[in-house]
C-alpha positions as CSV (number, residue, x, y, z in Angstrom):
1,M,225.9,236.5,122.6
2,K,224.7,234.7,119.5
3,L,226.0,231.4,120.8
4,V,224.1,231.8,124.0
5,Q,220.9,232.5,122.1
6,L,221.6,229.6,119.7
7,L,221.9,227.3,122.8
8,L,218.6,228.7,124.2
9,F,217.0,228.0,120.9
10,L,218.3,224.4,120.8
11,S,217.0,223.8,124.3
12,L,213.4,224.7,123.0
13,L,213.8,222.1,120.4
14,L,214.7,219.4,122.8
15,P,212.0,216.7,123.1
16,V,210.4,216.0,126.4
17,Y,211.0,212.5,125.9
18,G,214.1,210.6,124.8
19,L,215.5,209.5,121.4
20,T,213.5,207.4,119.2
21,K,214.0,204.1,117.1
22,T,211.9,202.8,114.2
23,I,211.8,199.0,113.5
24,R,209.8,196.8,111.1
25,V,208.5,193.5,112.2
26,T,207.2,191.4,109.3
27,G,206.6,188.1,111.0
28,P,207.2,186.1,114.1
29,S,210.9,186.7,115.1
30,E,213.1,187.1,118.2
31,A,215.0,190.3,118.9
32,S,216.1,192.3,121.8
33,Y,216.4,196.2,121.9
34,D,218.4,198.0,124.7
35,L,216.6,201.3,124.8
36,R,217.7,202.4,128.3
37,G,218.1,206.0,129.2
38,E,221.3,207.4,130.6
39,D,221.8,208.3,134.3
40,G,221.8,211.6,135.4
41,N,225.0,213.5,136.3
42,P,225.8,214.2,140.0
43,G,225.0,217.5,141.2
44,A,228.0,219.9,141.8
45,R,229.4,220.6,145.3
46,G,228.3,223.7,146.9
47,Q,231.0,226.5,147.1
48,D,232.7,227.0,150.6
49,G,231.9,230.2,152.4
50,Y,234.5,232.7,151.7
51,E,237.2,233.5,154.1
52,L,236.9,236.5,156.1
53,L,239.8,239.1,156.6
54,C,239.9,239.4,160.4
55,R,243.2,241.3,160.4
56,G,242.7,244.6,162.2
57,L,239.1,243.9,163.0
58,S,238.2,244.5,166.8
59,D,234.7,243.3,166.6
60,T,233.4,239.8,166.1
61,R,232.1,238.6,162.8
62,Q,230.4,235.4,161.9
63,G,231.8,233.2,159.3
64,R,229.9,233.1,155.8
65,D,227.7,230.0,155.2
66,G,228.7,227.5,152.6
67,Q,226.4,227.1,149.7
68,D,224.0,224.3,149.3
69,G,225.1,221.5,147.0
70,R,223.3,221.4,143.7
71,D,220.7,218.7,143.0
72,G,221.5,215.7,140.9
73,E,220.2,215.6,137.4
74,D,217.3,213.6,136.7
75,G,217.8,210.4,134.8
76,R,217.0,210.4,130.9
77,P,214.0,208.8,129.8
78,G,214.2,205.5,127.9
79,E,214.2,205.7,124.2
80,D,210.8,205.6,122.3
81,I,210.2,203.0,119.7
82,Y,208.1,203.0,116.5
83,I,207.1,199.5,115.5
84,I,205.6,198.9,112.0
85,Y,204.0,195.5,112.2
86,D,201.8,193.0,110.1
87,Q,200.1,191.1,113.1
88,L,200.2,192.1,116.7
89,S,201.0,188.4,117.7
90,D,204.3,188.8,115.9
91,L,205.5,191.0,118.8
92,A,205.4,188.3,121.5
93,N,209.0,187.4,121.1
94,I,210.3,191.1,120.9
95,K,212.1,191.9,124.1
96,L,212.4,195.8,125.0
97,N,214.2,197.5,127.7
98,Q,213.0,201.0,127.7
99,Q,213.9,201.7,131.6
100,G,214.7,205.3,132.4
101,G,218.1,206.2,133.7
102,Q,218.8,206.5,137.4
103,G,218.8,210.2,138.9
104,G,222.3,211.6,139.8
105,P,223.2,211.9,143.5
106,G,223.0,215.4,144.9
107,G,226.3,217.5,145.5
108,P,227.5,217.8,149.0
109,G,227.1,221.3,150.6
110,G,230.0,223.8,151.0
111,K,231.7,224.4,154.3
112,G,231.0,227.4,156.3
113,S,234.0,229.7,156.9
114,K,235.7,230.7,160.2
115,G,234.4,233.6,162.2
116,C,236.4,236.7,163.4
117,N,237.5,237.1,167.1
118,G,235.9,234.1,168.5
119,S,232.6,234.4,166.6
120,L,230.8,231.5,165.2
121,A,231.7,229.8,162.0
122,G,229.2,229.8,159.0
123,T,226.8,226.9,158.7
124,N,227.6,224.2,156.4
125,G,225.5,224.0,153.2
126,V,222.9,221.2,152.7
127,S,223.5,218.5,150.3
128,G,221.4,218.6,147.0
129,R,218.7,216.1,146.4
130,R,219.1,213.2,144.2
131,G,217.6,213.4,140.7
132,A,214.3,211.8,139.7
133,P,214.5,208.5,137.7
134,G,213.7,208.8,134.0
135,A,210.5,207.7,132.7
136,K,210.2,204.6,130.7
137,G,210.3,205.0,126.8
138,R,207.0,204.9,124.8
139,V,205.9,202.3,122.4
140,F,204.2,203.5,119.1
141,L,202.5,200.9,117.0
142,I,201.7,201.3,113.2
143,H,200.0,198.7,111.0
144,R,201.7,198.3,107.7
145,E,198.5,199.4,105.9
146,D,198.2,202.7,107.8
147,Q,198.9,205.8,105.7
148,Y,201.8,206.9,108.1
149,E,204.1,209.6,107.3
150,K,206.6,211.3,109.8
151,D,205.0,214.4,111.1
152,N,206.5,217.9,110.6
153,T,206.2,219.6,114.0
154,T,209.2,222.1,114.0
155,E,210.1,224.7,111.7
156,V,212.6,227.7,111.7
157,V,211.5,230.6,109.3
158,S,212.2,234.3,109.0
159,V,209.4,236.8,109.9
160,S,209.3,238.2,106.4
161,S,209.2,234.7,104.9
162,L,206.3,233.7,106.9
163,K,204.5,237.0,106.3
164,N,204.7,236.5,102.6
165,S,204.0,232.6,102.6
166,P,202.1,230.5,105.2
167,L,203.7,227.2,106.1
168,I,202.1,223.7,107.0
169,L,203.1,221.9,110.2
170,S,201.6,218.5,110.9
171,E,201.1,216.2,113.9
172,N,200.2,212.6,114.0
173,I,197.5,211.6,116.4
174,W,197.9,208.6,118.6
175,I,195.2,206.6,120.6
176,P,196.7,205.4,124.1
177,E,196.1,201.8,124.6
178,G,196.6,199.4,127.7
179,N,198.2,196.0,128.2
180,A,201.4,196.6,126.2
181,K,203.2,194.1,128.5
182,G,200.9,191.4,127.0
183,L,201.9,192.1,123.5
184,F,205.7,191.7,124.1
185,H,208.2,189.3,125.5
186,P,207.5,188.8,129.3
187,D,211.0,189.9,130.2
188,S,210.5,193.3,128.7
189,I,210.9,196.5,130.8
190,I,208.2,198.9,129.3
191,S,205.3,200.9,130.3
192,N,202.0,199.0,130.1
193,K,200.7,201.8,127.9
194,Y,201.2,201.9,124.2
195,Y,200.0,204.1,121.3
196,T,198.4,203.2,118.0
197,Y,198.4,205.4,114.8
198,S,195.1,207.1,114.2
199,K,195.6,210.0,111.7
200,R,197.6,213.0,110.6
201,K,196.4,216.5,111.2
202,E,197.8,219.5,109.3
203,Y,197.8,223.1,110.4
204,R,198.3,226.2,108.2
205,V,200.6,228.6,110.2
206,S,200.4,232.3,109.0
207,L,201.4,235.6,110.3
208,L,199.4,238.7,110.8
209,G,201.1,242.1,111.6
210,H,199.4,245.4,112.8
211,A,199.3,248.0,109.9
212,N,201.4,250.4,111.7
213,L,204.3,248.1,112.1
214,N,207.6,248.5,110.1
215,F,208.4,245.1,109.1
216,D,211.7,246.0,107.7
217,Q,213.0,246.1,111.3
218,L,212.0,242.6,111.8
219,D,213.8,241.1,108.7
220,R,216.6,239.6,111.1
221,I,214.3,237.8,113.2
222,K,214.0,234.1,112.9
223,L,211.1,232.3,114.5
224,A,211.5,228.9,116.0
225,L,208.1,227.1,115.9
226,I,207.1,223.9,117.6
227,L,203.6,222.3,117.3
228,K,202.7,220.2,120.3
229,N,199.3,218.7,121.0
230,G,197.6,221.2,118.7
231,K,199.3,224.1,120.3
232,L,202.0,226.4,118.8
233,L,205.2,227.2,120.8
234,L,207.2,230.2,119.5
235,N,210.5,231.6,120.1
236,S,212.4,234.4,118.2
237,I,216.3,234.5,117.4
238,N,218.0,237.8,117.1
239,G,216.8,241.3,116.5
240,P,214.0,242.8,118.4
241,I,211.7,241.0,121.0
242,L,208.2,240.4,119.7
243,D,205.0,241.2,121.6
244,Y,202.6,238.7,120.0
245,G,199.4,236.6,120.3
246,I,198.5,233.3,118.8
247,H,195.0,232.5,117.6
248,Y,193.5,229.2,116.7
249,L,190.8,228.9,114.1
250,N,190.0,225.2,113.0
251,N,193.2,223.9,111.4
252,Q,194.5,227.5,111.0
253,I,197.0,228.9,113.6
254,I,197.6,232.8,113.2
255,I,200.5,234.7,114.9
256,E,199.6,238.2,115.3
257,I,202.5,240.5,116.0
258,K,201.2,243.4,118.0
259,N,204.3,245.3,118.6
260,F,208.1,244.8,119.2
261,I,210.8,245.9,121.4
262,S,213.8,247.1,119.6
263,E,217.4,246.2,120.2
264,S,218.3,249.9,120.9
265,I,215.5,249.8,123.8
266,L,216.8,246.4,124.9
267,G,220.4,247.6,125.1
268,N,219.7,250.9,126.9
269,L,222.2,250.1,129.7
270,R,225.5,251.3,130.8
271,L,227.6,250.7,133.9
272,G,227.5,253.2,136.5
273,K,229.9,253.5,139.5
274,I,231.3,251.1,142.1
275,R,230.3,252.2,145.5
276,S,231.3,251.3,149.1
277,Q,233.4,248.2,150.1
278,N,233.5,244.9,151.9
279,E,230.0,243.4,152.3
280,Q,228.4,246.7,151.4
281,L,230.2,246.9,148.0
282,Y,227.6,247.2,144.9
283,L,227.8,248.2,141.4
284,E,225.5,250.4,139.4
285,V,223.8,249.5,136.1
286,K,222.0,252.3,134.8
287,E,219.0,252.7,132.3
288,K,219.1,255.7,129.9
289,Y,215.3,255.6,130.0
290,P,212.8,253.4,131.8
291,F,212.3,249.8,130.2
292,G,209.2,248.7,131.9
293,N,208.3,246.2,134.5
294,K,206.5,243.6,132.4
295,Y,209.9,242.3,131.2
296,Q,212.1,240.1,133.2
297,T,215.7,241.1,133.8
298,S,218.4,239.0,135.5
299,F,222.3,239.3,135.8
300,V,225.4,237.2,135.6
301,V,228.6,238.8,136.7
302,S,232.4,237.6,135.8
303,L,235.0,239.2,138.1
304,F,238.8,239.6,137.5
305,Y,241.5,240.9,140.1
306,L,243.9,243.3,138.4
307,D,247.2,242.7,140.6
308,P,249.0,246.0,141.0
309,Q,252.4,244.4,141.7
310,T,252.5,241.8,138.8
311,K,250.2,243.6,136.5
312,K,248.5,240.2,135.8
313,E,244.8,239.3,135.9
314,K,243.3,236.6,138.1
315,S,239.8,235.3,137.6
316,I,237.8,235.7,140.8
317,G,234.7,233.8,139.5
318,Y,231.5,233.6,137.5
319,F,228.3,234.5,139.7
320,Q,224.5,234.5,139.1
321,V,223.2,237.5,140.8
322,T,220.0,236.1,142.5
323,E,216.9,238.4,142.9
324,K,217.9,238.9,146.7
325,D,221.2,240.3,145.7
326,W,220.0,243.2,143.5
327,A,217.6,246.0,143.6
328,K,215.9,248.6,141.3
329,E,215.7,252.1,142.1
330,D,214.0,254.3,139.3
331,K,216.3,253.9,136.4
332,K,219.2,252.2,138.3
333,Y,219.9,248.6,139.3
334,K,222.2,247.9,142.3
335,L,224.2,244.7,142.1
336,F,225.3,244.0,145.6
337,L,228.7,242.4,144.9
338,G,229.6,242.4,148.5
339,R,227.1,239.7,149.3
340,L,228.5,237.4,146.6
341,N,230.6,234.3,147.6
342,F,234.1,235.4,147.1
343,S,236.9,236.6,149.3
344,D,237.0,239.8,151.3
345,F,240.4,240.3,150.0
346,Y,238.8,241.4,146.6
347,K,236.2,243.8,148.4
348,Q,238.8,246.1,150.0
349,K,239.2,249.8,149.2
350,G,241.6,250.1,146.7
351,T,241.2,247.0,144.9
352,K,241.1,247.0,141.0
353,L,238.6,244.9,139.3
354,R,237.6,244.0,135.6
355,I,233.9,243.3,135.7
356,H,231.7,241.8,132.9
357,V,227.9,242.0,133.4
358,S,225.6,239.8,131.2
359,V,222.0,241.3,131.3
360,Y,219.2,238.9,130.3
361,R,216.1,240.7,129.1
362,M,213.2,238.2,128.6
363,Y,209.6,238.5,127.5
364,Q,207.1,235.8,126.4
365,G,209.7,233.2,126.3
366,Q,212.1,235.3,124.2
367,T,215.7,236.2,125.6
368,R,218.2,238.8,124.6
369,I,221.6,239.4,126.1
370,I,223.3,242.6,126.7
371,S,227.0,242.5,127.5
372,L,228.6,245.4,129.7
373,R,232.2,245.6,130.8
374,G,234.5,248.1,132.7
375,I,237.4,248.4,134.9
376,F,236.9,249.8,138.5
377,K,238.8,250.8,141.5
378,I,237.0,250.1,144.9
């Protein structure tokens, strides 16, 4: 659980553009810099439609459709470059290649499975789309006399620390200019836009909590703060989920914590019974009390078959349960396992399964994961 939360946090810190490089040009000189972005990975192949159990079935039954192939990944953007220079004319023999990477090819669709008793086979999945090419990297120019310092746009801080001591985040302001291709070597592969340094802007970030809040319950929470274009992005790690607002006043940013949802409320779930069989098979996930509808909930299920003969366990698969494959009734979720793309063999009456359910609860960009598990006999 903590590993997944850490990965979610790291994804928030990833920049929109690629990596960065800084060089200093002190006079007319020749140099080449390969700053190309990497190509995107190919999309995964769609899963074939699962095989139907036709033995003993007198009716016709159409085969299951193959899943669509995944789209290819977008190409990575070219690497940004920061250039500290004396004279713009010194850049004329600097050759840059900031081409973005190519998009990865889409994965092929999975094959549809055969139908029963002469019925139609399932349709094949559609191939995924090729990813988009990555953007060219950006060029930032800084004159040697500019009072330039690297900005500080990210910070990880505890709620208690920020409450007691505000922090300073800073962001450098850049002015977009045209005709970058006229400044560099004619064989450069770059965008025609570049950016010149203007000034540095600092923001005082503080935290305000309602008087009735018990901050002792928030000690475990770490806040990941990112400043971008004068706006603050916030995520929280561990502990309760925050209900918050962000206010801007000149160069001040105030985080107002209005309320929070405790871990005990987030985790008020238990596995119920497994019911029905074959395509009608579903698993109950029950809430002890209503959680509310303004929070998003999603499910990932891992299934394992317990072989009664060998007493060994076999992995069936890992499945994202899409919104069309679950329903909410009062304080009970129904996860329609029978619709998921795995063999009918494991959906028969008498089959013994070990089931892991990861429940994702999300609010205002914050995610917590509740893990449930149990052994069931269909």
